[in-house]
N, C-alpha and C positions, 0 to 999 in steps of 0.2 A: 504494500500500500504506500502511496506517496502523495495523497491529496492534502495532507496537513502541511502548511507552509511553516518554515523557520526563517527568522530574520537573517539577513546577510551578516556574517561576522565582521567585526570592526577590524580593519586591516592594521590600524595603529596599535591596538591591543595585541594582535598576533605578532607584530614586529617586536614588541617589547616583552615577549614571553620569557626569555632568559632572565631578564631583570626582575620580572614579577616572581618567578620561581625562586630566584636568589633572595628576594625580600621575604618570601614565605619561609625559606630555610633559616633566615636570621631570627624568625619569631618562634619556630617550632623545632622540636627534636628532629633529627634527620629522617627517622623512619616514619614520621608523621606527614611527610610531603612526598607525593607520588607524581613523578613527571615523565617516566619512560612510557613509550607508546604501548608496550605490552601490558604494563600494569594499569594504565589508564583505561584500557579497553574494558576492564571489568566494570567500569562505571559509566559506559557510554549509553546504557539504556536502563529501564526498570522492567516491571512486569508487563508493560505495553511494548513488547519486544519488536513489533513491526517497525518501530522508529528508533533511531540511534544516532548520536552525535558524539564525537570524541572531545572530551573536555580539555580546556587549556592545561589544567593541572587538578590534582585532588589533594585535599588536606584532611587529616584525621586527628583533630585536637582531642585532648584528654580532659580538659577542664574548661569551666566557664571563662576563666581568665584568658586561656588560649583562644577560644572562640572570639572573645572581645578584641583581642589584639589582631586576629586575622581579619575580622570585619572592618576594623578601623583602617588597616593597611589597604585592603581592597577598595574601600570607599575613597580613600585619598587617591588611589591610582585609577579610579573610574572603571574598575573591573566588575563584570557581572558575577553574581553569586547564586549557586544552586544548592540549597540545603538538601540533605539526604539522610533518611533514617536507615531502613533495611533494604530500600529499593523494591518494595513489594507493590508500589502504586500501579493500579490497573488503568489509570487515566493518563499516564505519562507525566505525573507530577514531579518526578525526579530526573527526567531526561535533560541532559545539559545542552549547552551550545559550545561551539568551537572556541569562543572567546570568553568562556565562563569558567570559574573555579568551583568545583564541587566541594562543599564542606560536609563531610560525613561524620556522623555522631556515633559510630559503632563502638568506639573505645570508651564512650561515656556510659558505662553499663553497670554502675554501682547502685545498690539500694542504700540510701543515706539514713533513713530513719523509719521505724515502724512504731506507731502509737496506737495500740489496740484499744485503749480506753477512749480515745477520741475517734477511733476508726479511720485513721489516715495513714498514708505512707508517703515518704518523700523519696523520689527516685530520679536518677539521671535520665536524660531523654533517650539514651540508647538502650535502655532496659527493654527486653521483649515483653509483649503483652502477657504471655503465659507465665513469664518469670515472676510477675507481680503476684499472681495468685499462688504460685508455687512457694513463695517466701512466707505466706501466712496460712496456707491450707492446713498445716498441722495444728493450728490454733482455732480452726473452724471458721476461717474467714476466706473471702475471695474478692477478686476485682471483676466487676460485672461485664463490661464490654468484651465481646468474644468474637471478633472477625475470624473468618475461616483461616486466615494467614497468621493467627495468633501465636503459633509456634515460632515464627520468624519476625513478624512485624514489630516495630518498636513504638513506644509511647510517643516519640517525636512525630512519626507518621500518623498515628492515631489522632493526635491533636491537630495536625495540619489538615487532615481530611475529615475530621469529626466522624471517625469510624464507629460502626455499630456492631452487628453480629446477631446471632440467632436469639439471644436472650435480651435484646434491647427492647422488645415489646413491653416487658414489665419493668426493666431496670434503666431504660434509657440508653442513649448513645454516649460518646465520649464527653460531650459538653455537660452532660448531667452527672458525670463522675469525676470531674476535675475541679479542684478547689483553688489552686494557685499555680503560677508558673514563674520561673526565672526566664526573662526574655532579653536577648542581646539585640540591640537596635543596630541599624546599618552603620552608624558612626562609632560603634563599639560600646556605647552606653549600656550598662546592665541595669535593668529595672525589675522590680518584683510586682507582680500583678495578682490580685486575689490574696489568699492566705490559707490558714488552717480551718477557718470557720465555714459553715455551709453557705453563708452569704456575706460578701464583702461590701463595705460602704462605697458610695460614689458610683460613677459610671460603670457599666458592665463591660469593662475592657476585656475581661476574660472571655466573654461570649464573642467578642470581636476576633480575638486571637484564635480561638478554636474554630477550625474550618477555613482559616485564611490562607492555607496552602503555601506557607513559607514565604509570603510576600510582605509581611510586616516586620519580620525579624526572625531570629532563630531561638527556639525554646531549648534550653539546656537542662532544666530541672522542672519537675512537676510534683505537686502535692495531689494525690488521688484519694478518692473515697474507697474504703474497703468495707464490705458488708458481711454480716454473719450468715453463714450457710444455712439454708432451710433445713427443717427437720427431715424432710424426704423430698424426692423428686421422682416423677413417673412419666415417661413419654409413652404415647399411644399412637399407633399407626392407623390412619383412616384411609381406606381405598375407595375411589369413586370411578364411575363408568365414564365420566367426561370431566375435562378441566373446568368447564362452566359450572358444573354441579359443585366441584370442590371450591371454586371461587365464591359461589353463592353461599356455601356453608361458612366460609371465613367471614364474609360480610355479616351474616346472621349472628354468628358467635360474638363478634365485636359489637354489633348492634344491640345485643342482649345485655351488654355491660359486663361480659366475662372477659377477664384479662389473664390468659394463661401466661406462663413464664416464657414460652416460645411457641410459635406457630409457623412451621416451615412447609413450603410447597415444592413438589416435584411432579413433572409430567412423565409420561411413559418413557421417552428416550432417556431422561435423567435417572429414572428409577432403574432401568436396565444397566446403564453405565455404572451407577454407584453400587448396585447389588453385585455386579460382576467383580468389582474391585474389593468391596468391604465384606461381602457375605453377611449382610446385616439382617437378613430375613425379610426384606421388603417384598410385598406381594407383587408378582409379575403378571397377574391377570387383570390389572386395573389400568385405567388411562391416566389417573392422577392420584397423588398420595399427599396427605397432610401428616406431618409429624407435630403433634400437639403435646406439650409438656406442661404439667401442673406440679405444684409443690406445696409443702406444708405437712401437717399431720396426716395420718392415714384417713381419718374422718374427713378432713378438709379436701384431700385429693379425691376421695370417693364421691363427695358431694359435687365438686366441680366437674368431674368426669361424667357423672350422671346427666348433668345439664348439657354438656357438650355432646354426648352421645345422642341425646334426645334430639338436639338441633341437627346433628349430622344425619340422623335417620330421616328427618323431614326433607333432607336434600339428597336422598337417594344413595346414602353410603352403602357400599358393597361389602367392605371388609373392616373389621375393628380388631386390632391386635395390640394388647397391652403388654408392656415390658414386665417380665416377672423376676428379673434379677439385675444386679449391677452389671454383669457381663453383657446381658441383652441391651441394657441402656447404653453401655459404652459402644457396642456395635452399631446401634441405631445412629448415634451421633458421629461415629467414625465415618459412616456412609455419607452423611450430610456434609460434614466438614471436609471430606475428601473430594467433593463433587468437581471442583475445578481441576484438580490434579488428575482425577480419574478420567475426566473428559479429554484431557490432553493426551491420554494413552491411545485414543482412537481417531482424533482429528485435531487440526488447528482450529482455534475458535477465538471469537471476540466476546468478551464478557461485558455486557451492558449493565448499566446501573441507573435506573430511573425510579421515581416514586409517584404513586397514584393514590387517590381516595379508595379505600377498600371496597366501597360500593360499586366501583367501576371494574373490579377484577374480572367478572365474567365477560364483559365486553372487550376489555383489553387483551385478555388471553386469546380470545377468538381472533382479534385483529392482528396480534403478533404472529400467529400461525399463518394468517393470510399474507401478511407483509413478507415474511421470510420465504414462504413458498412462491410468492410472486417474483422474488429475485432468484428463484431456482436453487434455493439452499435449504438446509435443515436447521432446526433449532431444538435445544434442550432447555427447558425452563426449570430453574431451581432458585427459590428466593424466600425472603422474609415476608410471608403472607400477612401476618398480623398487622404490620404497619405499612403495607403496600409497597415495600421496597423490592422492585423487580430486578432479577439478574438473568435475563435471557442469554444463553450461550449460543451464538450463531456459528455453526460449523462450516468450515471452508478449507480449501487447499492453499496454503500460503505460497506455494510454488507456481500458482496460476494467477497472474496479475489480474485477469478479468474476474475471477472468483473473489479475489481479495477486494477489489473495488466494489463488487456487488454486496459483499458482506458489510463493508463500511456504509454503503448506501442504506442497506436494510437496518443497520444499527441506528443511523440518523433518523430514519422514518419512525422507528420505535420510540426514540426519545421525543420526537415531535408529537407523537401520539400521547405520550405521558403528559406533556404540557397541555395539549388540547383538551384532555379530560379533567383538567384541574390539578394536575400534579406538577412535578418539577424535573429538571434535567439530571439531578443526582440525589442519591440518598446517603451514600457513605464513601463512595470512591473519589469524590471531588470532580472538578472540572478539568484541571490539568490542561493538556493540549487536545485531548480527545474530544471534548465538548466545547472548547473555546469558541469555535465558529458557529455554534448553535445558540450562544448566549442571546443573540438578538431575536431568536424565536421566542424566548421567555421574557426578555426585558426590552423596554423601549429605550430610546437614546438617553432620556432624562434619568431613567433608573440606572443605566450603566455609568453615566457621568457621575452620579452621586457615589456609587461604589468606588469608582476609580479615584475620586477626590479623597476618599478616606484612605485608600492605599497610598496615594501620593503624599499625604501628611507624614507617614512613616518612612516613605522611600521616594523623595522628590526626584531622584535621578533614575528611578525605575531600574535599579540594579538587582533587586531581590527576585529570584526565580522568574526571570524574564520569559516572555512569550507564552505565559500560562494564563488561564482563566479568562482574560479579556481579549476581544478581537485585536489583531495587530495594529489596525488603523484607528484604535479608539483611545490611545493614551492621552491623558489630560494632566495639566500641571496642578500643583497643590493650590 
């Protein structure tokens, strides 16, 4: 694919590359600066692997002070900066430019403080999502956001894209689970935003930072909420004869005021792909599957499931299979969490990310199938049904330029559909470069100008994570 444009590199910056690298080496330890072509190649793309650009250089600071010194230097030199967590962005949020320096946070992976009485943790931004939970699981606590990449993705990227996950229906996405951050501004200034309390006084700058895609500064530390684990949790598989019936059941369950801890959807292609990989016991004789998990005491779970089963039966449920053991529960979630990787075993794919009102699920599922078939391709749907966060996986052959172009067109059509039914372009993957040129489909020029003015207050030179989020011709001054 090659339809997404990148800015022309600044020849003046490219000509000064040796001097810029020398300046970075004067700031950081020698092993923290990567400038050889072979080593830089590891950073030329992220999980949106269809696009790649070789960065000018890569730095791997170990402390907030080092990040501050790097940003101050690059700002003085007028060099573009691309923050990078683990590089798991599916929207191209960490893809660099040839005249940009990648600032990677992988070395900043320490847990700084655990406060069980206040139910908070202070972590560096390179700590993986799953490591936060692992640090307190033995005490009966956990960190709620759980994107499928949680084994690898870092809190830095979670904050940048406001990531969610299967359990965000009950516990919220990243912005609902972050209390404070240490933020390094473009000029190297270090500021503390938020704090240890559930709500900080003054303007909600934390809400502005979370989801800003690395355009306002670099988060180096975060204070996160940790929660007490529930007494018990029980996932149940619900199989339906059609995707429309499953979508209608989701809307009815949410409409009845029931909030399960998770409600995940798979269509038949996704069921077959995940079952072949995880052997989770998914029913193969249905067209759509819901994984609905409830938690609490046995009595609470029984009561909630009785209501959910009643609603599902009114919408033609064909199969109801309840987990009977911890092993079965682990297998059920292994299948869902492995969906993207399992799909990659059988085909190349584009993973879309749009959000819609849950009441529109039956219509949108039918239209997604029509859109993808209209482009001569296949789709596997797997997504967070409870909050309407869709993840259609459009299958194609990356070695066929025509198929690749059609896959991208189908993805754009699906995202436009999400907006047209009252949703938005992204739920948790962010805009990055993937959806940048669709922003005008959701926002008018005044809306975009206001957003860009906010960005320009933090980054008047537009050096932070350039060519992302906003159309390339839309830059405005502070």
